[in-house]
N, C-alpha and C positions, 0 to 999 in steps of 0.2 A: 795088256794090263788088266787084272781082274778087279771087279768092284768089291769094296769092303763095306757092305751095307748091313749084314746080319750081325748084330751085337747082342744076341740073346744071352750068352753067358755073362757078358759084362753087365747087362741090364739086371740079371738076377743077383749078381754080386752087389750091384749098386743098391738095390732094394734091401738086401741083407745088411749092407753097411749103414744105411740110413737109420736103422733101428738102434745102432750102438755108437755111431759116430755122427756128430752134428753135421748135417748136410751131406753125409755119406762120404766125406773126404777129409783128409788131414791138413789140407791147405786149400783155401777157397777157390782159386782159379781153376783147379782141377775138375770142378763140377760141371763145366761146359755151359754155365748159365747164360753167358753172353753170346754163345754161338748156337745153342740148342743141341738136342740129341743126348746120347748116352756116353758118359766118359768111358774110355776103354781101360779095362783092368789089364795090367801087364804081368806076364809070367816070366819073361826073360829078355835080355838084350845082348846083342853081339855086334860089334862094329858099328855100322850106321843104322842098324835095324833093331826093332823090338818085336816081340811076339805077344799077341793079345791072348786073353782067356779063351777066345774062339779058335786059337791056333793059327791066326793070320799074321803075316809079317807087315810091319809098317816101316817105311823109310822115315827116320826120325830127325826132325830139325828143332826139337826142343832140347835134346841133350841134357836132360835133367835140369832144365832152365839155365844151362850154360856151363856147368862144371866139366862135362865130358868132352873136353876139347880133343881127346884122343879117340873118342868113341866109347861104346859100351864094352865092358869087360876086356879092356886092353891087357894083353898078356903080361906085360912088364908091371903094370899097376896091380893086377891080380896077384902076381907072384910076390911082389913086395908086401902086400897086405897079408897074404897067407903066411909068409915067413914071419912077419911081426906077430900075428895072432898065435902062431905055434909057440912063440916065446912067452906069450902072456897078453891078455886083452887090455889090461889097465894096471898101473902100479900106484897111482897117487904119489908119484915121486918123479924127480927130473930124470931125463934120459939124454944121452949124447945125440940121438936122432933129432930131438926137438931143437937142440942148439944148432945142429947143422942146417935144419930147415930155416931157422931164423937168419942164419948167416947167408943162406942163399937169397932170401928176400932182401936183405940189406945190400947184397952184391948186385942184385938186379935193378933195384928202384933208386934212381938218383935222389939223394938228399935224405933218405931214411936212415936213422942211426940205431934205433932199438925197436924191438918187436915183442908184443905179448900175444901168445896164442890163446884163442877162445874157441867156442863151439859153433857159433852161428854169426851171420851178418848182423843180426839184431844186437847180440852181445857186443860185437865190435863197434858198432855205431854208438850205442849207449855208453860204452866205456870211454871211447874217445871224447865224447861230449863232456863227460864227467871230468876227465883230465884237463880239458880246455878250460872249463869253468874254474877249476882249482888253480890253474896256472895264471889266468888273467884276473882272478878274483872278481869276475863279472858273471851275470846271470843270463843275459839275452843270447838266444841262438837264432840265427837267420838261416832259413832254408827256402827252397823253391817249390812252388806248386807243381805236383806231379813227380817230384823226386822222392824216392823211397829209401829210408835208412833203417829199416827194421820196424818192428811194431812196439817199441817202447813208447810210453805215453807221450812224452814231450815231442817225439819225432813223427808221430802218426798224423799230425795236423796236415791236411791237404796233401796226403800222399798219393802216389800213382798206383799203377799196376792193379792188383786185386781190388784195392779200394775203389779205383776208377771203374773197374769192370762192373762192380755192384752199385755204382752210382752213389757211394757214400763219401761225402766230402771229408768227414772225420769219423771217429768210432765212438758210439755210446760206451760208457765206462771210463772214458778219459775225462778226468775232472778239469774244471776251469783252471784250477791252480796249476795243474801239470802243464797245461798249454799256454799259460799266461805269459811266459817268457820266451815263447816261440813266435818269431815274426816270419810270415810267409810272403814271398815275393814272386812275381812272374819270372820264369826262366828267360834269360837273354834280354831282359829289360834293363838297359844301362841307366836310364833316368830314375827308375824306382830304386835301384841299388845305390846310386849316388845320393838320392834323397834320404834314404834311411840312415846312411852313414853321416850325412850332414846333421840330421836331427838327433840320432841316438848312438853315434859312433863310440862315445865314451862308455856306453852300457854293453856293447856287443862283445861277447866272449869269443864266439866262433861263427864263421859262415860255413855251413855244410852243404856240399853239392855232389851230385854225380858229375864228373867232368864231361861225360857224355850221358845225358839223361837216357835211361833205357827202361824205365818203368811207366812211361806214358807212350810207349813206342820209342824208337831211337830218335833222339833230338839232339844233335851235336850243338856245341856252343857256336854262336856267331863269331865272326872275326873280332879278336881283341877282347872278348868277354872274360875269358879266364885270366888274361893279363890284368884287366881292370879289377877283378876279384883280388888278385895278389897285391896290387898296388894299394887298394883301399884298406884291406885288412892290415897291411904292414904300416901304413900311415897312421892308423887309428889304434894300434896296439892290440888288435884282435888277431885271432888265429884263423887259418884256412884249412878245412878238412876236405880231402878228396875221398869220397866213398867210391872205391874201385872194386866193389863186390862184383860188378858186371864186367868191367873193363880190365881189371887187374890180371896180368899174365895172359890176356887174350888178344888185345889189340897190338901188343908188342911185348918183348921180353921184360921191359920195365914199365909196362902199362901206359896210361895216358900221361904220366909225368914225363916219360921218355918222348912220347909222340908230340906233346904240346910244348915241351920245354918250359913248363911252369911248375915250380916246386912248392907244394903246400907245406904246412907245418905238421899235419897229421894225416894218416891214411887209414882206411878200413878195407880189408880184403876178405874174400871167402871164395866159394864156387871153385874156380880152376885150382886154387891153392890146395884144396882138399882131395883132388882126384876122385870125386864122387862120394867122399865120406864127410860127415859133419865136422868141419874144421874151418876156422876163420882166424883172423888176426887183426890187431890194430897196432899202429906204430907211428913213429915220428922222431922229432928232434930229441936228443938225449936230455936236454934240460927240462923238457915237458914230461917225458916218460919216466924220469927219475923220481917224479912225485908219486908213482905207484908203490903201494905196499909190496914187499916189506922195506923197500928203500925209502919210501916217503909216506905221507899220511893218507893218500887217496886209496880207498879200499876197493879191490877187485879180485875175484877169485873164481875158481871152477874146478870141481872134482875131476872132471874128464878133460880139462884143458890140456892140450898137448898129448892127447891120446896116442899111444904108440902105433896103433893100426892105422889111424887116420894120417898121422905124420908120415909113415912109411909110404902110403899111397900117394900123398901129396908130393913128397920128394921124388918119387919115381916119375910122376907126371911132369913135374918141372924139368927133370933131367932130360926128358925127350923133347922139350920145347926150345930148340936152338934157332938160329937165324934161318936155316934152310926150312925148318918146320913152319915158321911164320910166313915165309915166302910161298910155300905150297898152300897153306891155309888161305892166304889172301887171293891167290890165283883161283882157287876153287870158288871163293866168294865172288870174285869178278865174273866168272863164268855163269854162276847162278843168277846174280843180280842183272847182268846184261840180258840173259835169256828171259827173265821175268819181265823186265822193262820192255823188251821187244814184243812179248806176248800181250802186254797191256796196250802198246801202240797199235798192234795189228787188230786188236779187238775193239779199239776206240774207247778204251776204259781209262779215265783219268786216274793218275796215281802219283804220289810222291814217295819214291823209294829212298830211304835215308839210312846211312850205314856208318859204322865205325869198324872198318876192316872186315872181320868175319862175323859181326852181328849186324842185323839190319831189320828194318820194318817196312811193310807195305801199307801206306796210308791211301786208301781209296778216296777219290774226290768226286763229289756228285755234280759239281758245277762246271766241269771242264773235261775235255778228253786229252789234255796235255799230260805227258809223263816226264817227270824229272828224276834224276838220280844224283844225289848230293850227299856230302858228308866226308868223313875221314876215309881215304882210300878210293874215293870217287874221282872220276876224271873232271867233273864239273865242281870246281872248288868254291863256287858261290855259296852264300849263306843258305841254310835249309829253308824249304818252303813252309814246313810246319816248325814253328820256332818256340812254342810254349804249350802249356797244358790246355789252354782254351782252344788253340788251333787243333790240337789232337782230338779234343772232344767234338769239334765240328766236322771231322772226317766221317766218311760213310761207313759206319760200323756194321750196318745191316748188310752191305755188300761184302764186307770182310767175313761176316758170319756165313754167308752163302758160299764164298770162296773156300773157307775152311772146310765146310761140309763136303763140298765137291772134291777137294783134295783128299780128304779122309776116305771118301768113297773109292778113290783111286789108289789108296795105300800110302798116302803121304801125310805124315803126322806133323802139323804145324801147331804153334801155340794157340790155345783156344780163347784168344782175346786179341782185339786190334790194338790193345795197349801194351802188348808184349813184344819181345824181340825174337827174331828167327836166328838160330845159331848154326853155323857150319862147323863141322869137325874134320879132323885129319883122317877119320875113317871113311868119310864120303869120297867117292870116286867121280871122275868125269862122267862115267856112265850113269851114276846115281843122279848127278846134277841134270844130265840130259833127260833122264826119266822124269824128273821133277818138272822141268820146263815143259815137256810134252803134256804132262797132266795139267799144268796151269793153262796151257793153250787150249786144251779141251774144255776146261771149266769156264774159262773166260770167253770162249767162242771165237778164238783167234784164227782157227783153221777153216 
C-alpha cells in the first residue's frame, strides 16, 4: 500500500481557491481545519474510489457525505441522468418523473402521504418547520444540541457537524429574533424533554430531530426516546419532524421510520434521495401538507425544484435499493466495524464505535482502553456510550485527527472531522474493507 503524502497539486489549487472562495471551499468542513493538512482536490470518482489532483486514488468512505450509496458514477444512475439531460436540463413545469419519484417515497416510508420536492436539506427542514407552525398556529420549535437541520437561521442554534468542527455554538448573522422561538435540549435527555413540555407544551409547534443523530458523530437514540417524543408531541398537540437527510433510504428501505416503528408527522429527506444530485424533499400527513401553496396559504417555491436530471438520478438509485441491497450493505458495514473495533482492541486504544447500519462513527476515548460497538445493527443493543453533544465534545478529537491523517497517507479517505459519519457504499468490496482495516491497524499500532 503506497503512502499518499504529496499533495502539491491540491495545495496549489487550495491557495488559488482561497483568493476567490471564502476559506477556499464551498462548504466549511472540506477545509480540513479540524484534522490539519491540505484538503484533496478531486478530479474523478468511480465505484468506491476517487482520483485526486495529484493523480492518486483514494478509497472513499465519505461518499459525498452520504448520497453515493451505490458508489461514484454508478452506471445506471449516470445513464438515467444523461438520458434526462439529453431531453432538457430544466423546464420550470411539472413532469411525470417527479410524480413517480414522490410515489416511490410514499410507498417506501410508513405514514407519509404527500411529498414536496426541493433542492437541499436546508430547504426541506426550513419548509417543514414553516408548515408545522402554520398547522399548529404556534411558534416554538424544539431541537436538540448537535442535530443539524440545515443552515436556516432558526435551526442553526446549537447545530452539530461543521459548526461543531469550528467550535461555533451558533452563527454570527443569526438575529436574536430568529432564534428566540427555538428551544435547544440535550439529545437523549428524557427529563429535559418532559420538563419543557410540562412548562411550554401549549407553545410548541414541532419537535425536530435526527432520529439517529449523525452530525455530532453517530449518536443513536437511547431505548424509548423516540417513543417518548411521539407520545409527548401527540399529547400536547405538537408535531414531530424526523430529519432523515442522513438516514433516509440508507438505514433501510423506509428509513428510520421503518427501523424504529415510530411514525412522525413530518419528514425531511435529501442525500440518497438525489443520487448525488442536488435534490431533497419534505413530506408528511396530507392535512399538514395541504396547507402548502397553491392548495393552501403557506408559500414555498423553487425554480429548480423537481429538476428532471436530479429526479432521474434519484429514481435510478432508489430502484437499485431493494432488500438484497440493504442486506449486502449491512454485511459490509459489519465487516468494517468489526475489523476497526478489533484493531482498536489490539492497539489498546479506547473507542466507542456507534452505528446505524451502514453509517457509523469512531469516537476515540482518552480515559480508557475499552472498545464498545453499539447502535442500530450492532450486536450489543445497549444504549450508546456517547449519548449527546457534550459527550461527543469530550472525546479525543486530537487522536481522531491523527488517525485521519494516517489513513489518508495510506490512501483511505475518511470524513475530516470527528463529528462526522463514515459511510459504506455498495461499491465497496470485502477486499476494500480488508484493505481499510489493515491500514487502520498500521495507523493505530495494532500489529
